[in-house]
N, C-alpha and C positions, 0 to 999 in steps of 0.2 A: 477342883481334883474330880468329884462326881461327873461335872461335865465333862473332862477331859476323857475319863473312861470311858464313859458315852458315845463320846464320838469317834475314839480308835474303834470300840467294837462295832459302830455302826460302818464307819469305814472297812474294817476287815472283814463284815458281811456282805457289803456289797461287791469288795475284792471277790471274795468266792463264790458268790454266785454268779458272777459274770464269767468267773473263772471254769467253772462247771456249766455252765450252759454254752460256753465256747468250745471246753472239750466232747461237750456233747455230739455236736455235729458233725465234727470227721469221724468218728463213731459210726452215726448211720449211713456216711458215703461209704467204707469200707465193705460193707454188706452189699454184694454184688450178685444180686437175686432179682429175676425179672419172671413177671408174669407171661404164660404162653397160650397163645390163641390160634387155632387154624383150623385147615380141613385137611382132612386124608381121603384119598382112594385107592384101594387096593382091588386086586385082582388075583384068587387063588389060582396058583399055577400046577396042582395036581400033581406033585411031585414032592411035597412035604416043606412047601415053600410058599409064599406068598410075596409080591413085589408090587410097589405103587408109587404116588406120590403125596408130598404133603405140600399145600398151598396157603397163602395168606397167614403165613407161620412166621414170619421176620425171620429171623439166622436158622431154623429148622424148614424153608421152604429147600426142598430136596429130593433124593430117589432113596426108597426104601425098598428094605427085603427082611420079611421075616422068616426067619427059620424053628418048623415048631419042634419043639423038645419034649411033649408027651402027647398019648392021644387024648379024646374025649375021654374025660370022668365025667360020670352020671353024678347027679344030683337029687335030693328025695322030690323034686319036680321032673317027672318025666321026659319032657320037653326042655329043660335046659342043663348045659355041659359045661364044664369045664376043660380047659387047656391051659400049658404054655407055650412061650415061644421065647427066642431072642430076635430083637431088631434093630438091623444096622440102617444107620439113616445117614446117606452122604449128601453131605452139603459144598456149599464154597466156603463155609466157616470150619470145616474137619467133619468127621464121623463122630456121630454120638451113638452110643450100644446102650439096651434096655433091654431089661429081663422083665416078662410080663407075664400076668397071668390073666387070661380071658373067661368071663361068662356068656354065653350065649345063648338064647333062647329061639330054639331052631322052627318054634309052632308061629311065633311072632316076627325072624327073621332081624333079630336085634341083637346088639353085641356091647357090653364094656369089658375094659380092662384097663388095670393098673399096670404101670410102666417105670418100674426103680432103674433111676439112672446109672450106668456104670462107670464109674470116677478113672478106673483102674483101664479098661479097654478105648476108652474115648478119645479123641484125638482133636488136634488144630486149638479152637478156639473153646471146646468141649472136656479136653485133658483135664482129669481132677474134678472134673462136673459133677455137682451131687443135686438130687431133687426126685420128683416123682412127676409124670405126666398121665393123664387120662384120656381114654378114646371110648367114646358113645357113640354109634352109628347103626345102622340097617343094612339089610341086604332082600332083594325080591328075587334073587336067583341062585342064591347061594354062593356066585363063582365072584361077584363084583360088590364090594363093600364100601361105603361112602358114611365118613362120620366126622366129628367135630374133635379136635385137640383141645384140651386145657391143660394147667397144671402152673408149674415153678421150676425153674432151672436156676441153680447156684454156680457161678463161673468160679472158678481157681485164681483167676488172676484178676 
């Protein structure tokens, strides 16, 4: 009798283990988050907007338009300012919209931005997407900016 109970317990344990391992694979496949990496070139249009291109960025390859939503705000460092803007990126996959906060070191010509994806205003493949993009770059003339794009997009589909 003891042998039968052990055998049943072993079979039950094996079945449960196989069931758990089998069910964990589809859960990982459901997550549709993708790492993002690419390059941006942006030109300040002088009218409260900046336009440019994203390249080597996969689904994010396209044309960008930034609309500034605040003035430069000083920080404790007299050479560093912050500002906000909204980005509209038009690609073959749809339109991705983000809300950005940027820090700019005007003495060194450096900038860094955090761009939160807006799932409600993005369209196409980006409709309902969430995530954060990061921009880091520099300028030598304060008109043309070149930088790297990194981050993650989690697609709704």
